[in-house]
N, C-alpha and C positions, 0 to 999 in steps of 0.2 A: 636665845636658846644654847647658843653654844657655851654659855656662863653656866646654865645647868649641867649640860654633860660634862664640862670641867669639875664642877661642883662633885658631881657623881662620880668622876674617876678619883677626885680627892678622897672622896668618903671610903673607896674600894682600897687605896690605899692605906689609909688609916686602920680600917677593918683588917687588913693582911697584916698590920704590924701587930695589931691587938691579937690576933689568930696565933701568932708567933708566939705570944707572951701567955696565952691561956692552955689549958689542957682539956681533954674528954669532950664532954657537952658543951662547955662555952666555946671551945674551938670551933666545934662542928656547926654551932649556932652562927658564929662568925664569918665562916667560910658559906655557909647558905646565905647570910644576908650579903656578903661580897657578890656571890653569882647573881641574886637578884638585881642588884645595882649594875652589875656590867648588862645584864639583860636589858635594863631599863635604858641605861645609857645608849646601848645599841640600837634600840627602838627610836629613841630621839635623834640618832645620828641619821636613821633612814626617814625619818617625818622631816628634819631639815633638809636632806637632799630632796626629798619630793617637794618641799616648799619652793625650795630655791629653783627647782626645775618649772615649777607651774609660774612662778614670778618672772624667770627669764621667757617665758613663752608670752 
């Protein structure tokens, strides 16, 4: 699961870099994609924490 989170964070970095190279609509779309990936990574981190807590019980 952490591998998936790290992959998503890597994608965020790549999209940020691409956004810096783009203009107007393409840049906004890249930023939206980056935000969606950040949200997905956050949800996965919460799931990991929950699963680890459940396993600890």
